[in-house]
C-alpha positions in Angstrom: 23.2 42.1 15.5 25.8 39.7 16.7 23.4 37.9 19.0 21.0 37.3 16.1 23.8 36.0 13.9 24.9 33.7 16.7 21.4 32.3 17.1 21.2 31.7 13.4 24.6 30.1 13.0 23.6 26.5 13.6 20.9 26.9 10.9 23.2 28.6 8.4 25.8 25.9 8.9 23.1 23.2 8.3 22.1 24.9 5.0 25.6 25.3 3.8 26.4 21.7 4.6 23.2 20.0 3.2 21.9 22.8 0.9 18.4 21.5 1.2 17.0 20.6 4.6 13.9 19.4 6.3 12.0 20.6 9.4 13.2 17.8 11.6 16.8 18.5 10.6 16.4 22.2 11.4 14.8 21.4 14.8 17.8 19.2 15.6 20.2 21.9 14.6 18.5 24.5 16.8 17.9 22.1 19.7 14.1 22.5 19.7 10.9 20.5 19.1 8.7 23.4 18.3 8.0 24.4 14.6 7.3 28.0 15.6 10.8 28.4 16.9 12.2 27.2 13.6 9.9 29.5 11.6 10.9 32.4 13.8 14.5 31.9 12.8 13.7 31.3 9.2 11.7 34.5 8.9 15.0 36.4 9.2 16.4 34.5 6.2 15.6 34.6 2.4 14.4 31.0 2.0 12.1 29.0 -0.2 10.4 25.6 -0.1 10.5 22.7 -2.6 7.6 22.3 -5.0 8.0 18.6 -4.6 7.6 16.5 -1.4 4.7 18.8 -0.4 7.1 21.6 0.3 9.0 19.6 3.0 12.4 20.8 1.9 13.9 24.2 2.5 16.8 26.1 1.0 18.2 29.6 1.0 17.8 31.8 -2.1 21.6 32.1 -2.5 22.1 28.3 -2.7 20.3 26.9 -5.8 21.9 26.8 -9.2 18.9 26.7 -11.5 19.0 25.1 -14.9 17.7 26.5 -18.2 14.1 25.7 -17.1 14.7 27.5 -13.8 14.6 24.2 -11.9 17.1 22.8 -9.3 17.2 19.4 -7.6 19.0 18.6 -4.3 18.6 15.5 -2.2 15.8 14.3 -4.4 13.8 17.5 -3.8 12.9 19.9 -6.6 12.9 23.7 -6.4 11.9 26.3 -8.9 12.8 29.9 -9.4 9.0 30.6 -9.5 8.5 29.0 -6.1 5.2 27.1 -6.1 4.2 24.2 -8.4 1.3 26.2 -9.8 3.5 29.2 -10.8 6.2 26.9 -12.1 3.8 24.9 -14.3 2.2 28.1 -15.6 5.5 29.7 -16.5 6.8 26.6 -18.3 3.6 26.2 -20.4 3.7 29.9 -21.3 7.3 29.6 -22.4 6.9 26.3 -24.3 7.2 26.7 -28.1 4.5 24.1 -28.6 2.7 23.8 -25.2 2.9 20.7 -23.0 1.0 17.5 -22.6 0.6 16.2 -19.0 3.2 13.4 -19.5 5.7 15.9 -21.0 5.4 18.3 -18.1 5.5 15.5 -15.5 8.8 14.2 -17.1 10.2 17.7 -16.8 9.0 18.5 -13.2 9.2 15.0 -11.8 5.9 15.4 -10.0 2.2 14.7 -10.9 0.7 17.8 -12.6 -2.8 16.8 -13.6 -4.5 18.6 -10.7 -2.3 21.8 -10.8 -3.0 22.1 -14.6 -6.7 21.7 -14.0 -6.6 24.4 -11.4 -4.7 26.7 -13.8 -7.2 26.2 -16.6 -10.1 26.8 -14.2 -8.4 30.0 -13.0 -7.9 31.2 -16.6 -4.2 31.1 -16.4 -3.8 28.4 -19.0 -5.8 27.0 -21.9 -6.3 23.4 -22.8 -7.4 21.8 -26.1 -7.8 18.2 -27.1 -5.3 16.8 -29.6 -5.4 13.2 -30.7 -7.4 12.2 -27.6 -5.2 14.0 -25.1 -5.1 17.5 -23.7 -2.5 20.0 -24.9 -1.9 22.8 -22.4 -1.0 26.2 -23.9 -0.9 29.8 -22.8 -4.1 31.7 -22.0 -3.3 34.6 -24.2 -4.9 34.0 -27.5 -2.1 34.8 -30.0 0.4 32.9 -28.0 -1.7 29.8 -27.8 -2.3 30.0 -31.6 1.5 30.0 -32.1 1.9 27.0 -29.8 -1.0 25.1 -31.4 0.5 25.6 -34.9 3.9 24.6 -33.7 2.5 21.4 -32.1 0.7 20.5 -35.2 3.9 20.9 -37.1 5.5 18.3 -34.8 3.5 15.5 -36.3 5.0 12.2 -37.3 7.7 12.3 -40.0 5.4 11.0 -42.7 2.8 13.7 -41.9 5.2 16.6 -41.4 4.6 18.3 -44.8 0.8 18.9 -44.3 1.3 20.0 -40.7 4.1 22.4 -41.7 1.8 23.8 -44.4 -1.0 24.3 -41.9 1.4 26.0 -39.5 2.3 28.4 -42.3 -1.4 29.1 -42.8 -1.8 30.0 -39.2 1.1 32.5 -39.4 -0.5 34.0 -42.6 -3.9 34.2 -40.8 -2.4 36.5 -38.1 -1.6 39.1 -40.8 -5.2 39.6 -41.8 -7.8 42.1 -40.5 -11.0 41.0 -38.7 -13.2 40.4 -41.8 -10.4 38.7 -43.7 -9.7 36.4 -40.8 -13.3 35.4 -40.6 -13.6 34.8 -44.4 -10.3 32.9 -44.5 -11.5 30.7 -41.7 -14.7 30.1 -43.6 -12.8 29.2 -46.7 -10.7 26.6 -44.9 -13.8 25.2 -43.3 -15.5 24.9 -46.7 -12.5 23.0 -48.0 -12.5 20.6 -45.1 -16.2 19.8 -45.4 -18.1 18.1 -42.6 -16.7 19.1 -39.2 -14.6 21.9 -40.7 -16.1 24.6 -38.5 -15.0 22.8 -35.4 -11.5 21.8 -36.7 -10.7 25.3 -38.0 -12.1 27.0 -34.9 -9.7 24.9 -32.7 -6.7 25.5 -34.9 -7.2 29.3 -35.1 -8.6 29.9 -31.7 -12.0 31.1 -32.9 -15.6 30.4 -32.0 -17.3 27.8 -34.3 -20.0 30.4 -35.0 -17.4 32.9 -36.3 -16.1 30.3 -38.7 -19.6 29.3 -39.8 -20.5 33.0 -40.4 -17.4 33.5 -42.5 -18.2 30.4 -44.5 -21.8 31.6 -45.1 -20.7 35.1 -46.1 -18.0 33.8 -48.5 -20.2 31.2 -50.2 -23.1 33.7 -50.3 -21.0 36.5 -51.7 -21.8 38.7 -48.7 -18.4 40.4 -48.6 -18.0 44.1 -47.6 -15.1 45.2 -49.8 -14.5 48.6 -48.3 -15.0 47.9 -44.6 -13.8 45.5 -41.9 -17.1 45.3 -40.1 -20.5 45.4 -41.5 -22.6 48.5 -41.2 -23.6 48.9 -37.6 -20.9 46.5 -36.3 -18.6 47.1 -33.5 -19.1 49.2 -30.4 -21.8 51.9 -30.5 -20.4 55.4 -31.0 -20.1 57.4 -27.8 -22.2 60.6 -27.8 -20.6 63.8 -26.6 -22.4 65.3 -23.6 -23.3 68.9 -23.9 -23.5 71.1 -20.9 -26.9 72.5 -20.3 -27.0 76.3 -20.4 
């Protein structure tokens, strides 16, 4: 055990002195030109790499003092409690009250995030939706992204704050309804908007346009089932009990 500790001591001294170090610096401390030798020593330590600078900086788990966003900067390199840039971006967007735009997230992470966000959307880990000509990135989970979308709309310019806040309240009310009531309510909102209402309401409530259109048609046509949530025959088919053959 002492021999292992002795071999690691130059590396430990380097980490404690600089806190975040590069591969060339670790090679110099260990007196080697071989990457494998450094990684062999690192494998015995709890370490992580930076999400910035293409992972070129290393630190020990015990060193960073993460901020409220679980980020830490040292020597110009950025580290995250989540580790990779993909996991960091996903966690931040999930936790954001109103989602994030690309520029907002780049200002927070100090690195380009367009490609990572695109990867996360394609992998189904995040959702994106167009807002005022730009993409807003929100959580993949439907209810969470509805909350974030409503909050973002409520963050409009001061002169438009009242309508946006009223729409956010509508979204909160919408979540209290059952399936048929949600569909009909969405249809009512679409009918009030007029042309393009199906698309607008579908985006705001996280629904398919056809669901909104069906609710609008049912409401305007008086096709409302007062005593049931789904129409007769709707939902999953009832499972039949299997009887053992005698």
